[in-house]
FIBAVEX-110845 format. One line per field, with one value per residue (C-alpha): residue in three letters; chain; x, y, z. Coordinates in nm, 3 decimals. Example, Ala and Ser with C-alpha at 12.3 -4.5 7.8 and 13.67 -1.06 7.14 Angstrom:
BEGIN
residuo <- c(ALA;SER)
cadena <- c(A;A)
u <- c(1.230;1.367)
v <- c(-0.450;-0.106)
w <- c(0.780;0.714)
! end
This chain:
BEGIN
residuo <- c(MET;SER;GLU;LYS;LYS;ALA;GLN;LYS;ALA;GLU;VAL;GLN;LYS;GLU;GLY;GLN;ARG;PRO;PRO;SER;ALA;GLY;PHE;LYS;GLN;LEU;GLY;ARG;ALA;PHE;ARG;TYR;LEU;ARG;ASN;TYR;ARG;ASN;THR;ALA;VAL;ILE;ALA;VAL;ALA;ALA;LEU;LEU;ILE;SER;ILE;PHE;ALA;GLN;LEU;LEU;VAL;PRO;GLN;MET;ILE;GLN;ARG;ILE;LEU;ASP;ALA;VAL;ALA;GLN;GLY;LEU;ALA;LEU;GLN;GLN;SER;GLY;SER;VAL;ALA;ALA;GLN;GLU;THR;ALA;MET;ALA;VAL;ALA;LEU;GLN;ALA;LEU;SER;TRP;SER;ILE;ALA;LEU;ILE;VAL;LEU;PHE;ALA;VAL;ALA;ARG;GLY;VAL;PHE;ALA;PHE;THR;GLN;ALA;PHE;SER;ALA;GLU;LYS;MET;SER;GLN;GLY;ILE;ALA;PHE;ASP;LEU;ARG;ASN;ASP;LEU;PHE;ALA;LYS;ILE;GLN;ARG;LEU;SER;PHE;SER;TYR;HIS;ASP;ARG;ASN;ARG;THR;GLY;GLN;LEU;MET;VAL;ARG;ALA;THR;ASP;ASP;VAL;GLU;LYS;LEU;ARG;ILE;PHE;LEU;GLY;GLN;GLY;LEU;LEU;MET;LEU;LEU;GLN;ALA;VAL;VAL;LEU;LEU;VAL;GLY;ALA;LEU;THR;LEU;LEU;ILE;ILE;SER;ASN;TRP;ARG;LEU;THR;LEU;VAL;VAL;LEU;PRO;ILE;LEU;PRO;ILE;ALA;PHE;ALA;LEU;PHE;MET;THR;PHE;GLY;ALA;ILE;SER;GLN;PRO;LEU;PHE;ARG;LYS;VAL;GLN;ILE;LYS;ILE;SER;ALA;LEU;ASN;THR;VAL;LEU;GLN;GLU;SER;LEU;ALA;GLY;ILE;ARG;VAL;ILE;LYS;ALA;PHE;ALA;ARG;GLU;PRO;HIS;GLN;GLN;ALA;SER;PHE;GLU;HIS;ALA;ALA;ASP;GLU;ALA;MET;HIS;GLN;GLN;ILE;ALA;VAL;ALA;ARG;VAL;MET;SER;PHE;ILE;PHE;PRO;LEU;ILE;PHE;THR;VAL;GLY;GLY;LEU;GLY;GLN;VAL;ALA;ILE;LEU;TYR;PHE;GLY;GLY;ARG;GLN;ILE;ILE;ASP;SER;THR;LEU;THR;ILE;GLY;GLU;TRP;GLN;LYS;PHE;SER;ILE;TYR;LEU;TRP;TYR;VAL;PHE;PHE;PRO;MET;GLY;GLN;LEU;GLY;PHE;ILE;ILE;GLY;GLN;MET;SER;GLN;ALA;SER;ALA;SER;ALA;ASP;ARG;ILE;PHE;GLU;ILE;LEU;ASP;ALA;GLN;ASN;GLU;VAL;MET;ASP;ARG;PRO;GLY;ALA;GLN;PRO;LEU;PRO;ALA;ILE;GLN;GLY;GLU;VAL;GLU;PHE;ARG;ASP;VAL;THR;PHE;ARG;TYR;PHE;ASN;SER;GLY;GLU;PRO;VAL;LEU;ASP;ALA;ILE;ASN;PHE;ARG;ALA;GLU;SER;GLY;THR;THR;VAL;ALA;LEU;LEU;GLY;ALA;THR;GLY;SER;GLY;LYS;THR;THR;ILE;ILE;ASN;LEU;ILE;PRO;ARG;PHE;TYR;ASP;VAL;SER;GLU;GLY;ALA;LEU;LEU;ILE;ASP;GLY;TYR;ASP;VAL;ARG;GLU;VAL;THR;ILE;GLU;SER;LEU;ARG;ARG;GLN;ILE;GLY;ILE;VAL;LEU;GLN;GLU;THR;ASN;LEU;PHE;THR;GLY;SER;ILE;ARG;GLU;ASN;ILE;ALA;PHE;GLY;ARG;PRO;ASP;ALA;THR;ASP;GLU;GLU;VAL;SER;ALA;ALA;ALA;GLN;ALA;ALA;ALA;ALA;HIS;ASP;PHE;ILE;MET;GLN;MET;PRO;GLU;GLY;TYR;ALA;THR;PRO;VAL;GLY;GLU;ARG;GLY;THR;THR;LEU;SER;GLY;GLY;GLN;LYS;GLN;ARG;ILE;ALA;ILE;ALA;ARG;ALA;LEU;LEU;LEU;ASP;PRO;ALA;ILE;LEU;ILE;LEU;ASP;ASP;SER;THR;SER;SER;VAL;ASP;VAL;ALA;THR;GLU;ALA;ARG;ILE;GLN;HIS;ALA;LEU;ASP;LYS;LEU;MET;GLU;GLY;ARG;THR;SER;PHE;VAL;ILE;ALA;GLN;ARG;ILE;SER;THR;VAL;LEU;ASN;ALA;ASP;GLN;ILE;LEU;VAL;LEU;GLU;ASN;GLY;ARG;ILE;VAL;ALA;GLN;GLY;ARG;HIS;ALA;GLU;LEU;MET;GLU;SER;SER;PRO;ALA;TYR;VAL;GLU;ILE;TYR;ARG;SER;GLN;LEU;VAL;GLU;ASP;ALA;VAL;ALA;PRO;ALA;ASP;GLU;ALA;ALA;ALA;VAL;THR;VAL;GLY)
cadena <- c(A;A;A;A;A;A;A;A;A;A;A;A;A;A;A;A;A;A;A;A;A;A;A;A;A;A;A;A;A;A;A;A;A;A;A;A;A;A;A;A;A;A;A;A;A;A;A;A;A;A;A;A;A;A;A;A;A;A;A;A;A;A;A;A;A;A;A;A;A;A;A;A;A;A;A;A;A;A;A;A;A;A;A;A;A;A;A;A;A;A;A;A;A;A;A;A;A;A;A;A;A;A;A;A;A;A;A;A;A;A;A;A;A;A;A;A;A;A;A;A;A;A;A;A;A;A;A;A;A;A;A;A;A;A;A;A;A;A;A;A;A;A;A;A;A;A;A;A;A;A;A;A;A;A;A;A;A;A;A;A;A;A;A;A;A;A;A;A;A;A;A;A;A;A;A;A;A;A;A;A;A;A;A;A;A;A;A;A;A;A;A;A;A;A;A;A;A;A;A;A;A;A;A;A;A;A;A;A;A;A;A;A;A;A;A;A;A;A;A;A;A;A;A;A;A;A;A;A;A;A;A;A;A;A;A;A;A;A;A;A;A;A;A;A;A;A;A;A;A;A;A;A;A;A;A;A;A;A;A;A;A;A;A;A;A;A;A;A;A;A;A;A;A;A;A;A;A;A;A;A;A;A;A;A;A;A;A;A;A;A;A;A;A;A;A;A;A;A;A;A;A;A;A;A;A;A;A;A;A;A;A;A;A;A;A;A;A;A;A;A;A;A;A;A;A;A;A;A;A;A;A;A;A;A;A;A;A;A;A;A;A;A;A;A;A;A;A;A;A;A;A;A;A;A;A;A;A;A;A;A;A;A;A;A;A;A;A;A;A;A;A;A;A;A;A;A;A;A;A;A;A;A;A;A;A;A;A;A;A;A;A;A;A;A;A;A;A;A;A;A;A;A;A;A;A;A;A;A;A;A;A;A;A;A;A;A;A;A;A;A;A;A;A;A;A;A;A;A;A;A;A;A;A;A;A;A;A;A;A;A;A;A;A;A;A;A;A;A;A;A;A;A;A;A;A;A;A;A;A;A;A;A;A;A;A;A;A;A;A;A;A;A;A;A;A;A;A;A;A;A;A;A;A;A;A;A;A;A;A;A;A;A;A;A;A;A;A;A;A;A;A;A;A;A;A;A;A;A;A;A;A;A;A;A;A;A;A;A;A;A;A;A;A;A;A;A;A;A;A;A;A;A;A;A;A;A;A;A;A;A;A;A;A;A;A;A;A;A;A;A;A;A;A;A;A;A;A;A;A;A;A;A;A;A;A;A;A;A;A;A;A;A;A;A;A;A;A;A;A;A;A;A;A;A;A;A;A;A;A;A;A;A;A;A;A;A;A;A;A;A;A;A;A;A;A;A;A;A;A;A;A;A;A;A;A;A;A;A;A;A;A;A;A;A;A;A;A;A)
u <- c(8.753;9.098;9.165;8.826;8.910;9.201;9.051;8.781;9.070;9.248;8.931;8.839;9.242;9.263;8.877;9.028;9.160;9.002;8.766;8.912;9.242;9.192;9.090;9.413;9.622;9.399;9.578;9.888;9.846;9.784;10.145;10.239;10.031;10.381;10.563;10.283;10.228;10.228;9.975;9.766;9.766;9.657;9.400;9.262;9.290;9.085;8.836;8.758;8.743;8.522;8.270;8.307;8.178;7.852;7.733;7.757;7.484;7.236;7.195;7.238;6.927;6.782;6.826;6.724;6.366;6.344;6.392;6.177;5.898;5.968;5.919;5.633;5.496;5.592;5.392;5.100;5.110;5.260;5.308;5.439;5.814;5.825;5.732;6.014;6.280;6.171;6.233;6.571;6.685;6.515;6.680;6.990;6.980;6.879;7.185;7.432;7.346;7.311;7.693;7.713;7.653;7.799;8.151;8.114;8.024;8.306;8.529;8.357;8.478;8.821;8.886;8.678;8.909;9.228;9.099;9.037;9.368;9.518;9.384;9.463;9.821;9.816;9.659;9.847;10.168;10.068;9.991;10.310;10.493;10.283;10.293;10.708;10.713;10.541;10.768;11.093;10.900;10.801;11.146;11.315;11.156;11.278;11.173;10.988;10.737;10.691;10.626;10.380;10.174;10.045;10.179;9.801;9.718;10.041;9.935;9.599;9.748;9.981;9.694;9.371;9.464;9.625;9.414;9.110;9.332;9.436;9.096;9.019;9.311;9.297;8.899;8.727;8.930;8.853;8.527;8.526;8.665;8.402;8.131;8.246;8.314;7.994;7.759;7.931;7.878;7.550;7.422;7.605;7.431;7.056;7.137;7.220;6.927;6.663;6.711;6.357;6.316;6.652;6.568;6.335;6.654;6.878;6.730;6.764;7.103;7.206;7.012;7.200;7.505;7.435;7.347;7.603;7.878;7.644;7.692;8.072;8.110;7.922;8.072;8.443;8.482;8.219;8.447;8.756;8.613;8.580;8.952;9.000;8.734;8.930;9.260;9.118;9.015;9.336;9.550;9.341;9.379;9.745;9.818;9.640;9.814;10.102;10.040;9.853;10.095;10.052;9.668;9.587;9.875;9.673;9.335;9.239;9.092;8.704;8.891;9.013;8.753;8.505;8.780;8.782;8.383;8.390;8.586;8.374;8.069;8.250;8.343;8.016;7.837;8.043;7.973;7.568;7.614;7.771;7.535;7.300;7.390;7.452;7.086;6.974;7.162;7.121;6.710;6.699;6.922;6.715;6.381;6.513;6.604;6.309;6.088;6.300;6.211;5.853;5.888;6.075;5.797;5.496;5.683;5.840;5.512;5.350;5.616;5.529;5.165;5.303;5.450;5.768;5.985;5.963;5.975;6.351;6.436;6.265;6.475;6.755;6.661;6.578;6.898;7.097;6.912;6.986;7.388;7.292;7.153;7.393;7.669;7.492;7.401;7.768;7.923;7.731;7.877;8.252;8.210;8.182;8.461;8.658;8.581;8.681;8.999;9.044;9.075;9.290;9.509;9.498;9.613;9.898;10.033;10.031;10.272;10.503;10.501;10.590;10.888;11.176;11.311;11.633;11.818;12.144;12.201;12.287;12.661;12.676;13.011;13.033;13.211;13.574;13.700;13.649;13.823;13.536;13.620;13.235;13.157;12.857;12.923;12.639;12.366;12.005;11.751;11.341;11.093;10.943;11.105;10.845;10.821;11.088;11.412;11.452;11.819;11.998;12.336;12.480;12.877;13.095;13.380;13.438;13.750;13.835;13.844;13.672;13.355;13.081;12.846;12.501;12.331;11.991;11.598;11.406;11.364;11.641;11.777;12.008;11.821;11.786;12.167;12.218;11.964;12.135;12.450;12.346;12.158;11.791;11.709;11.906;12.009;11.768;12.060;12.483;12.663;12.735;13.108;13.231;13.605;13.540;13.307;12.926;12.706;12.471;12.744;12.788;12.574;12.354;12.453;12.811;12.748;12.492;12.711;13.030;12.786;12.720;12.369;12.201;11.825;11.676;11.372;11.514;11.364;11.436;11.271;11.091;11.427;11.650;11.903;12.154;11.968;11.918;12.271;12.394;12.124;12.338;12.597;12.411;12.737;12.927;13.069;12.951;13.283;13.224;12.842;12.986;13.286;13.004;12.757;13.065;13.174;12.804;12.724;12.473;12.687;12.598;12.254;12.238;12.417;12.180;11.860;11.785;11.873;12.183;12.203;11.940;11.651;11.375;11.326;10.946;10.766;10.940;11.205;10.918;11.018;11.317;11.365;11.411;11.790;11.848;11.689;11.982;12.235;12.119;12.113;12.427;12.565;12.388;12.587;12.911;12.900;12.973;13.272;13.184;13.433;13.123;12.915;12.600;12.446;12.095;12.059;12.186;12.185;11.880;11.711;11.943;12.064;12.311;12.551;12.516;12.563;12.892;12.964;12.850;13.025;13.399;13.318;13.216;13.506;13.708;13.495;13.513;13.900;13.996;13.577;13.423;13.147;12.833;12.615;12.281;12.286;12.094;12.396;12.726;12.941;12.871;12.968;13.252;13.521;13.395;13.633;13.371;13.023;12.771;12.487;12.224;11.896;11.579;11.817;12.127;12.451;12.497;12.797;13.075;13.399;13.500;13.344;13.588;13.561;13.218;13.185;13.364;13.262;12.831;12.602;12.355;12.578;12.637;12.235;12.223;12.499;12.298;11.950;11.992;12.340;12.486;12.192;12.341;12.680;12.682;12.516;12.777;13.015;12.811;12.692;13.034;13.165;12.906;12.968;13.355;13.268;13.055)
v <- c(-4.754;-4.567;-4.484;-4.290;-4.125;-4.036;-3.847;-3.671;-3.539;-3.402;-3.237;-3.079;-2.986;-2.791;-2.648;-2.469;-2.232;-1.875;-1.884;-1.540;-1.699;-1.788;-1.448;-1.321;-1.580;-1.543;-1.169;-1.328;-1.549;-1.216;-1.159;-1.416;-1.195;-1.000;-1.260;-1.200;-0.855;-0.786;-1.072;-0.946;-0.615;-0.762;-0.944;-0.646;-0.468;-0.682;-0.718;-0.323;-0.325;-0.584;-0.489;-0.088;-0.249;-0.436;-0.116;0.068;-0.189;-0.109;0.238;0.124;-0.066;0.220;0.417;0.145;0.111;0.500;0.492;0.211;0.422;0.732;0.594;0.457;0.753;0.976;0.677;0.813;1.213;1.441;1.493;1.230;1.418;1.422;1.108;0.956;1.220;1.060;0.698;0.787;0.915;0.646;0.340;0.522;0.552;0.167;0.055;0.262;0.101;-0.200;-0.197;-0.084;-0.358;-0.603;-0.420;-0.416;-0.783;-0.863;-0.633;-0.844;-1.152;-1.080;-0.893;-1.152;-1.459;-1.221;-1.180;-1.544;-1.652;-1.430;-1.497;-1.906;-1.810;-1.621;-1.899;-2.161;-1.990;-1.925;-2.252;-2.357;-2.159;-2.252;-2.620;-2.560;-2.345;-2.607;-2.932;-2.747;-2.659;-3.010;-3.103;-2.883;-2.994;-3.211;-3.527;-3.393;-3.222;-3.561;-3.765;-3.589;-3.545;-3.792;-3.801;-3.824;-3.479;-3.291;-3.427;-3.272;-2.938;-2.913;-3.067;-2.986;-2.689;-2.495;-2.571;-2.449;-2.114;-2.072;-2.129;-1.823;-1.610;-1.703;-1.690;-1.546;-1.286;-1.119;-1.209;-1.043;-0.730;-0.753;-0.800;-0.454;-0.263;-0.368;-0.323;0.014;0.134;-0.020;0.180;0.492;0.461;0.387;0.710;0.910;0.729;0.786;0.867;0.841;0.477;0.382;0.519;0.243;-0.044;0.114;-0.064;-0.385;-0.363;-0.336;-0.612;-0.814;-0.750;-0.805;-1.166;-1.234;-1.124;-1.385;-1.640;-1.575;-1.604;-1.951;-2.106;-2.077;-2.300;-2.500;-2.544;-2.585;-2.856;-3.036;-2.996;-3.151;-3.434;-3.482;-3.502;-3.774;-3.951;-3.921;-4.041;-4.318;-4.397;-4.316;-4.553;-4.844;-4.851;-4.794;-5.104;-5.312;-5.611;-5.621;-5.518;-5.884;-6.093;-6.051;-6.043;-5.693;-5.588;-5.588;-5.349;-5.095;-5.083;-5.001;-4.702;-4.608;-4.585;-4.405;-4.144;-4.131;-4.062;-3.803;-3.622;-3.637;-3.503;-3.182;-3.163;-3.179;-2.935;-2.664;-2.710;-2.678;-2.322;-2.280;-2.422;-2.199;-1.883;-1.794;-1.865;-1.577;-1.359;-1.407;-1.425;-1.050;-0.951;-1.043;-0.854;-0.540;-0.623;-0.654;-0.318;-0.109;-0.300;-0.114;0.215;0.202;0.139;0.407;0.608;0.489;0.528;0.881;0.930;1.055;0.723;0.603;0.232;0.252;0.385;0.149;-0.121;0.028;0.040;-0.289;-0.410;-0.171;-0.341;-0.717;-0.583;-0.482;-0.806;-1.031;-0.934;-0.991;-1.321;-1.362;-1.243;-1.482;-1.755;-1.553;-1.578;-1.910;-1.973;-1.694;-1.933;-2.216;-2.011;-1.889;-2.217;-2.390;-2.046;-2.099;-2.468;-2.361;-2.147;-2.335;-2.544;-2.266;-2.140;-2.416;-2.387;-2.617;-2.756;-2.860;-2.573;-2.410;-2.172;-1.755;-1.809;-2.176;-2.275;-2.539;-2.846;-2.884;-3.269;-3.458;-3.724;-3.894;-3.871;-3.820;-3.774;-3.758;-3.502;-3.589;-3.605;-3.610;-3.612;-3.603;-3.586;-3.292;-3.117;-3.273;-3.581;-3.862;-3.896;-4.106;-4.055;-3.982;-3.849;-4.009;-3.992;-4.186;-4.095;-4.279;-4.235;-4.144;-4.500;-4.702;-4.949;-4.844;-5.105;-5.041;-5.309;-5.323;-5.411;-5.232;-4.883;-4.860;-4.582;-4.705;-4.556;-4.244;-4.229;-4.235;-4.010;-3.747;-3.775;-3.637;-3.403;-3.565;-3.427;-3.211;-3.298;-3.169;-3.107;-3.169;-3.156;-3.324;-3.336;-3.442;-3.343;-3.064;-2.921;-2.896;-3.064;-2.744;-2.466;-2.613;-2.634;-2.933;-2.977;-2.989;-3.237;-3.469;-3.553;-3.658;-3.904;-4.250;-4.388;-4.727;-4.734;-5.040;-4.967;-4.942;-4.676;-4.682;-4.482;-4.529;-4.534;-4.729;-4.906;-4.696;-4.356;-4.546;-4.623;-4.290;-4.125;-3.910;-3.833;-3.787;-3.740;-4.049;-4.228;-4.572;-4.717;-4.596;-4.687;-5.059;-5.029;-4.952;-5.231;-5.488;-5.363;-5.421;-5.798;-5.656;-5.645;-6.004;-5.987;-5.655;-5.851;-6.067;-5.837;-5.818;-5.418;-5.470;-5.113;-4.984;-5.182;-4.988;-5.065;-5.013;-4.828;-4.840;-5.092;-5.370;-5.528;-5.625;-5.855;-5.746;-5.833;-5.669;-5.370;-5.334;-5.416;-5.147;-4.941;-5.014;-4.946;-4.593;-4.487;-4.643;-4.430;-4.130;-4.214;-4.137;-4.059;-4.149;-4.496;-4.578;-4.876;-4.945;-5.312;-5.339;-5.672;-5.712;-5.858;-6.099;-6.427;-6.586;-6.648;-6.295;-6.117;-6.340;-6.162;-5.811;-5.849;-5.909;-5.621;-5.386;-5.543;-5.383;-5.030;-4.979;-4.938;-4.603;-4.458;-4.412;-4.693;-4.725;-5.070;-5.128;-5.505;-5.856;-6.089;-6.171;-6.144;-5.710;-5.700;-5.978;-5.715;-5.371;-5.135;-5.030;-5.190;-4.951;-5.161;-4.968;-5.028;-4.783;-4.454;-4.520;-4.643;-4.909;-5.136;-5.048;-5.188;-5.478;-5.829;-5.972;-5.707;-5.711;-6.093;-6.067;-5.711;-5.705;-5.929;-5.709;-5.784;-6.169;-6.172;-5.989;-6.204;-6.541;-6.484;-6.285;-6.304;-6.632;-6.830;-6.709;-6.774;-7.165;-7.078;-6.856;-7.108;-7.352;-7.147;-7.001;-7.395;-7.481;-7.170;-7.310;-7.658;-7.543)
w <- c(32.156;32.239;31.899;31.863;32.228;32.133;31.778;32.042;32.253;31.907;31.827;32.184;32.166;31.847;31.913;32.224;31.988;31.969;31.643;31.566;31.534;31.179;31.035;31.193;31.040;30.691;30.720;30.726;30.405;30.224;30.217;30.018;29.739;29.750;29.519;29.244;29.270;28.877;28.841;29.072;28.932;28.617;28.740;28.932;28.632;28.420;28.718;28.754;28.361;28.333;28.626;28.399;28.114;28.300;28.458;28.127;27.999;28.140;28.021;27.708;27.726;27.871;27.549;27.344;27.521;27.541;27.187;27.078;27.339;27.154;26.836;26.895;27.067;26.764;26.513;26.673;26.627;26.433;26.012;25.787;25.802;26.162;26.182;25.929;26.134;26.448;26.350;26.190;26.508;26.722;26.487;26.501;26.867;26.857;26.666;26.870;27.164;27.042;26.900;27.280;27.409;27.208;27.224;27.591;27.607;27.403;27.628;27.938;27.809;27.718;28.046;28.224;28.108;28.153;28.542;28.565;28.442;28.594;28.922;28.880;28.798;29.162;29.323;29.231;29.272;29.634;29.619;29.555;29.797;30.109;30.029;29.998;30.327;30.482;30.335;30.454;30.825;30.816;30.720;30.971;31.313;31.556;31.627;31.909;31.723;31.537;31.815;31.950;31.571;31.324;30.967;30.865;30.972;30.856;30.544;30.505;30.607;30.347;30.068;30.172;30.388;30.123;29.845;30.066;30.137;29.734;29.601;29.875;29.733;29.391;29.357;29.695;29.740;29.338;29.431;29.725;29.561;29.270;29.473;29.666;29.363;29.163;29.513;29.552;29.159;29.123;29.495;29.318;29.005;29.171;29.352;29.050;28.859;29.103;29.488;29.578;29.457;29.660;29.962;29.969;29.887;30.176;30.455;30.325;30.305;30.733;30.767;30.526;30.596;30.973;30.841;30.695;30.980;31.212;30.932;30.960;31.305;31.327;31.024;31.088;31.414;31.229;30.880;31.154;31.298;30.969;30.898;31.231;31.101;30.768;30.907;31.187;30.877;30.671;30.949;30.982;30.611;30.595;30.877;30.744;30.412;30.576;30.820;30.569;30.557;30.946;30.933;30.686;30.891;31.200;31.042;31.160;30.844;31.035;31.276;31.055;30.848;31.161;31.232;30.924;30.909;31.246;31.100;30.799;31.038;31.181;30.909;30.736;31.026;31.060;30.676;30.720;31.033;30.786;30.547;30.755;30.857;30.470;30.344;30.612;30.524;30.135;30.136;30.457;30.229;29.908;30.114;30.221;29.894;29.775;30.017;29.885;29.536;29.610;29.774;29.437;29.207;29.405;29.463;29.090;29.009;29.144;28.948;28.620;28.647;28.767;28.467;28.650;28.559;28.188;28.132;27.964;28.358;28.469;28.316;28.395;28.779;28.815;28.658;28.886;29.137;29.029;29.048;29.441;29.523;29.321;29.512;29.812;29.767;29.643;29.950;30.153;29.939;30.017;30.382;30.383;30.156;30.359;30.713;30.528;30.456;30.779;30.949;30.723;30.739;31.151;31.064;30.799;31.031;31.334;31.148;31.030;31.370;31.548;31.738;31.630;32.017;31.802;31.589;31.499;31.759;31.672;31.577;31.563;31.350;31.101;31.310;31.131;31.025;31.375;31.495;31.656;32.075;32.206;32.585;32.770;33.074;33.335;33.096;33.162;32.955;32.911;32.637;32.599;32.905;33.159;33.314;33.507;33.337;33.060;33.116;33.461;33.529;33.265;33.192;32.970;32.738;32.359;32.234;31.898;31.701;31.969;31.963;32.239;32.233;32.489;32.649;32.833;32.843;32.628;32.766;32.950;32.735;32.479;32.182;32.374;32.409;32.043;31.920;32.150;31.937;31.643;31.793;31.719;32.038;32.298;32.635;32.941;33.146;33.130;32.764;32.512;32.332;32.038;32.031;32.280;32.100;32.284;31.978;32.079;31.982;31.617;31.326;31.234;30.924;30.989;31.283;31.075;30.805;30.979;31.173;30.950;31.103;31.090;31.228;31.363;31.140;30.785;30.578;30.206;29.953;29.610;29.372;29.279;29.489;29.324;29.466;29.805;29.866;29.763;29.961;30.200;29.893;29.553;29.376;29.480;29.191;29.097;29.195;29.557;29.591;29.480;29.720;30.009;29.882;29.939;30.228;30.360;30.160;29.961;29.619;29.561;29.557;29.400;29.094;29.130;29.004;28.675;28.670;28.911;29.071;28.875;29.029;29.190;29.556;29.538;29.812;30.144;29.970;29.973;29.728;29.908;30.204;30.562;30.523;30.196;30.298;30.635;30.424;30.199;30.500;30.623;30.247;30.258;30.597;30.506;30.159;30.386;30.554;30.866;31.137;31.340;31.332;31.486;31.407;31.659;31.632;31.288;31.215;31.380;31.024;30.895;30.912;31.111;30.815;30.637;31.023;31.024;30.657;30.747;31.121;30.962;30.724;30.973;31.177;30.944;30.848;31.240;31.283;31.289;31.360;31.700;31.680;31.860;31.866;32.002;31.962;32.090;31.948;32.154;31.856;31.850;32.185;32.285;32.086;32.210;32.387;32.615;32.720;32.866;33.083;33.124;33.320;33.386;33.240;33.440;33.383;33.610;33.433;33.206;33.106;32.840;32.823;33.050;33.322;33.319;33.399;33.683;33.852;33.676;33.798;33.565;33.268;33.387;33.352;33.017;32.903;33.010;32.932;32.619;32.451;32.545;32.348;32.016;32.124;31.963;31.677;31.443;31.485;31.396;31.103;31.022;31.026;30.762;30.562;30.559;30.429;30.210)
! end
């Protein structure tokens, strides 16, 4: 039920944006055409030539019909010689007209192909640029943005929304130009051919355009809601696939199926609402066009009876009239497509315009090679800069090369502290200094390249084990990768695999155990040879024997590095140079283990309730390993 409420709230939130916003953003999307000027010029030129050839065909058809009618009339009057001469002239006109029609048809085919191919090439290029810009922006956006937005929604904007915008820019835009040029050209030729009969058609045009504008105003917000519903559907699908093991473990398949069916039902009903509008507008337009044709048949028939209009002229006028009504029908389709593209453009530029809360300041300088001294100076932090502080007036200094252990209950602020060091978030108040440099005054890349991180939730990428270890240093040698793996106690199990370091890890590392993934993540951080090392409960997924081996390696690797460790086991804190005990976002005690055992009741309680139960197990396990 909560998922349904969340989806409904999201729809209402997005629906609050003004309907016209999407049309403004669609204009911004046209700027991407600049990268493909030559291709666009070729497409437009080919389109205009094709339309020109199309507009000349009715002239040839008039000549054919008038030549045939004239030949038939001469057969019934005049001398035989005159009849033969007239027939020869008529046949010659007929032959030339047919030849020109064939020529124009070939020209239309060639230039229509050129136009279609160029338009597709241009639209695919625009989609390529949009997707790259979106991906680059999403990668740069701070954690706070991703905290507020679902993965499935971002995926839909980078795929389905971009595709809808691409289709309009590559096809709909040229179709719109074709409709306008053909409509204006045909209407001009109608006036030249028979202005009196054309006056019968003119009153229909403003009625049709009024219908188009009304349709666009109604359909644009409807198409936006369709995209929102599809985003919700995609979110359920993405989360279900990502958490398929948890779903199966808790036998929640029926619940997830119901959630998916609800999202699919919402999307279907919104699509039906759009179809209802489109199903109404097109018959209405064709009805208006049909009434116009009835009027033309009546008044055109009167002119034929009065001998002021020939059969050839009537046929030419009828074809040009079709060239007027056909673009009008196209405009109805194009406006629907433009409404879809407008809604998608709005959603795309919402991401491209999103403010990044953590970014390089103007004039930020690269951080030089650091020793690793870290100081929190009266730091307060609030998520999204509102509400109660998660961290409140944090003050401590970690000397270069020392180990700082963070202890506290869930929600006490341990993870938030280590997230501030590499600027995953920026402090709300106070300052965070590394070697005396305020981290907000240096470039983010130069800061993070000197910090090694092993997060509590291990994320591996599709590829080989070697590629995952060398993720932060793709240029690392095989020897360096192997050394990092050995230091993280990962080398032995890697070499037992059939392909060794070339073994694929599978999507999100599903082919590896939790402990194996954790050790690869540790090796990945160690390969950077960082001055600052952050271990967020990095041994939580391994058994005691493996933890003992990893901890032994980490003890050596932490020498000379400033290390921040979040752990629930006593082995990771006993030898720490400084222990910070956090409670409700505040430091309630700090010092070494022996000092805190004497001076801090809070630490003693954590020691007894969370850590002491593990104190015996490492010794027993280590003894077992020694005996083995």
